N, C-alpha and C positions, 0 to 999 in steps of 0.2 A: 306325700312324704318326700318324693324326689325333688319337688320344687322347693320345699323348705330346706333340704340339704344343700341345694345349689345356692339358695339365698344366703345360707350360712357359710358358704365357701368351702363346703366339704367335698371331697372327691367322691366319685361314683363307687359304691361298694354295697355288698349285701349285708344284711343284719348278721348272718352267720360269720362274716369276717370279724365281727366284734369279739367272738369267742376266741379266735386265734390271737387277736390283740390282747385280750384280757389274760389269756394263759401265758403269753410271752412277757407281759408286764410283771406278772407274778414271778416268773423265772428271773427277770432282771432284778427284782426286789429281793430275791433270795428266799422266798417263802418256801417253807418245808413242803416236800412232796405230798405228805398226808393232808396238810391243810389245803393245798391246791386241789387235790382230789375232792375234798369236801365242798370247796367253793364252786368248783366246776361241775360237780355232780357226776364224777367219774367213778366207776366201780373197780377199775384197775389202772395201774400206773402206765400201762402201754399207751394210753390215750395221750400222755405227755409227749410222746414221740410224734404224734400226729398234729397236736395243737401248739406246742411250744417250739419256738424257732430260735436257734442260737444266733444272736446278733453280734455285731462287731464289738459292742460294748461289753457283752458277757464274756466273749473270748479275751478281750483286753484285761478285764478284771481278773479272770482266772490266771492269765500270764503274769500279771503283777503280783498276785498272791503267791504263786509258785516261786517267782523270782525273789520275793521278800523272804520266803521260807528258806530258800537256798543261799542267798547272797547277803542279806542284811545281817548285821552283827546283832546278837541277842541282847536284850535289855536285862537289867539286873533281875527283874521279876520273872523273866522266862528262863533264866539259867537253872539248870538242874543242880541240885546239891547232892554230894555223895552220901 
């Protein structure tokens, strides 16, 4: 298996590392926590803290969304009517 991974140009890693990668990808995609729990086979959400890693991309997306909420002018569709 290691020889095949080297031939494919993959870095050295454990199979278990793929669980961290999968959980983090689901976080990046914004998959709902309950769905992540089902996919990953977790019985409680505390496992997310162990397996999901906040990436720069996730932090940037959150900052942009908060900035958009605070500073962008509302569109006609989003204006509240009295």
